[in-house]
GURO-372616 format. One record per atom (N, C-alpha, C): residue number from 1; x, y, z. Coordinates in nm, 2 decimals. Layout:
BEGIN
VEXLO   k      u      v      w
VEXLO NUM      X      Y      Z
...
This chain:
BEGIN
VEXLO   k      u      v      w
VEXLO   1  10.07   8.27  10.36
VEXLO   1  10.05   8.42  10.36
VEXLO   1   9.91   8.46  10.34
VEXLO   2   9.84   8.37  10.27
VEXLO   2   9.69   8.40  10.24
VEXLO   2   9.61   8.32  10.33
VEXLO   3   9.53   8.39  10.42
VEXLO   3   9.44   8.32  10.51
VEXLO   3   9.32   8.41  10.52
VEXLO   4   9.21   8.35  10.57
VEXLO   4   9.09   8.43  10.59
VEXLO   4   9.11   8.52  10.71
VEXLO   5   9.05   8.64  10.72
VEXLO   5   9.05   8.73  10.83
VEXLO   5   9.18   8.81  10.83
VEXLO   6   9.29   8.74  10.85
VEXLO   6   9.42   8.81  10.86
VEXLO   6   9.53   8.74  10.78
VEXLO   7   9.61   8.81  10.70
VEXLO   7   9.71   8.74  10.63
VEXLO   7   9.84   8.71  10.71
VEXLO   8   9.93   8.64  10.66
VEXLO   8  10.05   8.60  10.73
VEXLO   8  10.13   8.71  10.79
VEXLO   9  10.14   8.82  10.72
VEXLO   9  10.22   8.94  10.77
VEXLO   9  10.15   9.00  10.89
VEXLO  10  10.01   9.01  10.88
VEXLO  10   9.94   9.07  10.99
VEXLO  10   9.94   8.98  11.11
VEXLO  11   9.93   8.85  11.09
VEXLO  11   9.94   8.75  11.20
VEXLO  11  10.08   8.76  11.27
VEXLO  12  10.18   8.77  11.19
VEXLO  12  10.32   8.78  11.25
VEXLO  12  10.33   8.91  11.33
VEXLO  13  10.28   9.02  11.27
VEXLO  13  10.29   9.15  11.34
VEXLO  13  10.21   9.14  11.47
VEXLO  14  10.09   9.08  11.47
VEXLO  14  10.01   9.07  11.60
VEXLO  14  10.09   8.99  11.70
VEXLO  15  10.14   8.87  11.66
VEXLO  15  10.22   8.79  11.75
VEXLO  15  10.33   8.87  11.81
VEXLO  16  10.41   8.94  11.73
VEXLO  16  10.52   9.02  11.78
VEXLO  16  10.47   9.13  11.88
VEXLO  17  10.36   9.19  11.86
VEXLO  17  10.30   9.29  11.95
VEXLO  17  10.27   9.22  12.08
VEXLO  18  10.21   9.10  12.08
VEXLO  18  10.17   9.03  12.20
VEXLO  18  10.29   8.98  12.28
VEXLO  19  10.39   8.94  12.20
VEXLO  19  10.52   8.89  12.27
VEXLO  19  10.63   8.91  12.18
VEXLO  20  10.71   9.02  12.20
VEXLO  20  10.82   9.06  12.12
VEXLO  20  10.93   8.95  12.10
VEXLO  21  10.93   8.85  12.19
VEXLO  21  11.03   8.75  12.18
VEXLO  21  10.98   8.62  12.12
VEXLO  22  10.85   8.62  12.07
VEXLO  22  10.79   8.50  12.01
VEXLO  22  10.88   8.45  11.89
VEXLO  23  10.89   8.32  11.88
VEXLO  23  10.96   8.26  11.77
VEXLO  23  10.86   8.20  11.67
VEXLO  24  10.87   8.24  11.54
VEXLO  24  10.77   8.21  11.44
VEXLO  24  10.85   8.15  11.32
VEXLO  25  10.79   8.04  11.27
VEXLO  25  10.84   7.98  11.15
VEXLO  25  10.72   7.99  11.05
VEXLO  26  10.74   8.04  10.94
VEXLO  26  10.64   8.06  10.84
VEXLO  26  10.63   7.93  10.76
VEXLO  27  10.51   7.87  10.75
VEXLO  27  10.48   7.76  10.67
VEXLO  27  10.39   7.81  10.55
VEXLO  28  10.44   7.80  10.43
VEXLO  28  10.36   7.86  10.32
VEXLO  28  10.38   7.78  10.19
VEXLO  29  10.28   7.79  10.11
VEXLO  29  10.29   7.74   9.97
VEXLO  29  10.29   7.86   9.88
VEXLO  30  10.28   7.98   9.93
VEXLO  30  10.28   8.10   9.85
VEXLO  30  10.34   8.22   9.93
VEXLO  31  10.45   8.26   9.89
VEXLO  31  10.51   8.38   9.96
VEXLO  31  10.61   8.44   9.86
VEXLO  32  10.60   8.57   9.84
VEXLO  32  10.70   8.64   9.76
VEXLO  32  10.83   8.66   9.83
VEXLO  33  10.94   8.66   9.76
VEXLO  33  11.07   8.68   9.82
VEXLO  33  11.07   8.81   9.90
VEXLO  34  11.00   8.91   9.85
VEXLO  34  11.00   9.04   9.91
VEXLO  34  10.94   9.03  10.05
VEXLO  35  10.82   8.97  10.06
VEXLO  35  10.75   8.96  10.19
VEXLO  35  10.83   8.87  10.29
VEXLO  36  10.89   8.76  10.24
VEXLO  36  10.97   8.68  10.33
VEXLO  36  11.09   8.75  10.38
VEXLO  37  11.16   8.82  10.29
VEXLO  37  11.28   8.89  10.33
VEXLO  37  11.25   9.00  10.44
VEXLO  38  11.13   9.06  10.42
VEXLO  38  11.09   9.16  10.52
VEXLO  38  11.06   9.10  10.65
VEXLO  39  10.99   8.98  10.65
VEXLO  39  10.96   8.91  10.77
VEXLO  39  11.08   8.86  10.84
VEXLO  40  11.18   8.81  10.77
VEXLO  40  11.31   8.77  10.82
VEXLO  40  11.38   8.88  10.89
VEXLO  41  11.38   9.00  10.83
VEXLO  41  11.44   9.12  10.88
VEXLO  41  11.37   9.16  11.01
VEXLO  42  11.24   9.13  11.02
VEXLO  42  11.16   9.17  11.14
VEXLO  42  11.16   9.07  11.25
VEXLO  43  11.23   8.96  11.23
VEXLO  43  11.24   8.86  11.34
VEXLO  43  11.18   8.72  11.31
VEXLO  44  11.13   8.70  11.19
VEXLO  44  11.09   8.57  11.16
VEXLO  44  11.20   8.47  11.17
VEXLO  45  11.18   8.35  11.23
VEXLO  45  11.29   8.26  11.25
VEXLO  45  11.33   8.18  11.13
VEXLO  46  11.23   8.14  11.05
VEXLO  46  11.26   8.07  10.93
VEXLO  46  11.14   8.04  10.84
VEXLO  47  11.16   7.98  10.73
VEXLO  47  11.05   7.95  10.64
VEXLO  47  11.05   7.80  10.60
VEXLO  48  10.93   7.74  10.60
VEXLO  48  10.91   7.61  10.56
VEXLO  48  10.81   7.61  10.44
VEXLO  49  10.86   7.57  10.33
VEXLO  49  10.78   7.57  10.21
VEXLO  49  10.69   7.44  10.20
VEXLO  50  10.56   7.46  10.17
VEXLO  50  10.47   7.35  10.15
VEXLO  50  10.49   7.30  10.01
VEXLO  51  10.47   7.17   9.99
VEXLO  51  10.44   7.07  10.08
VEXLO  51  10.57   7.03  10.16
VEXLO  52  10.56   6.98  10.28
VEXLO  52  10.67   6.93  10.35
VEXLO  52  10.63   6.81  10.43
VEXLO  53  10.74   6.73  10.47
VEXLO  53  10.72   6.61  10.54
VEXLO  53  10.73   6.64  10.69
VEXLO  54  10.68   6.54  10.77
VEXLO  54  10.69   6.56  10.92
VEXLO  54  10.84   6.57  10.96
VEXLO  55  10.93   6.50  10.89
VEXLO  55  11.07   6.50  10.92
VEXLO  55  11.12   6.64  10.89
VEXLO  56  11.08   6.70  10.77
VEXLO  56  11.13   6.84  10.74
VEXLO  56  11.08   6.94  10.85
VEXLO  57  10.96   6.92  10.90
VEXLO  57  10.90   7.01  11.00
VEXLO  57  10.99   7.00  11.13
VEXLO  58  11.02   6.88  11.17
VEXLO  58  11.10   6.86  11.29
VEXLO  58  11.24   6.92  11.27
VEXLO  59  11.30   6.90  11.16
VEXLO  59  11.43   6.95  11.13
VEXLO  59  11.43   7.11  11.13
VEXLO  60  11.33   7.16  11.08
VEXLO  60  11.31   7.31  11.07
VEXLO  60  11.30   7.37  11.21
VEXLO  61  11.21   7.30  11.29
VEXLO  61  11.19   7.35  11.43
VEXLO  61  11.32   7.34  11.51
VEXLO  62  11.39   7.23  11.49
VEXLO  62  11.51   7.21  11.57
VEXLO  62  11.62   7.31  11.52
VEXLO  63  11.62   7.34  11.39
VEXLO  63  11.72   7.44  11.34
VEXLO  63  11.69   7.58  11.39
VEXLO  64  11.57   7.62  11.38
VEXLO  64  11.54   7.76  11.41
VEXLO  64  11.49   7.79  11.55
VEXLO  65  11.44   7.69  11.62
VEXLO  65  11.39   7.71  11.75
VEXLO  65  11.45   7.60  11.84
VEXLO  66  11.58   7.61  11.87
VEXLO  66  11.63   7.50  11.96
VEXLO  66  11.58   7.51  12.10
VEXLO  67  11.57   7.40  12.16
VEXLO  67  11.52   7.39  12.30
VEXLO  67  11.62   7.42  12.40
């Protein structure tokens, strides 16, 4: 959620403006329950908490963004 230039919420909003059907998984080591619940309500696919393994990343992508 904390990044230089644009935070996670702003990044998500910009992505949705560019492509309303974009699928996004938030990878974070810091996010309040309030901000995550708002993002989920607004179309965020899922959340992956840092630190995570490559296997957890693959499982999360398969769960939230099936091919």
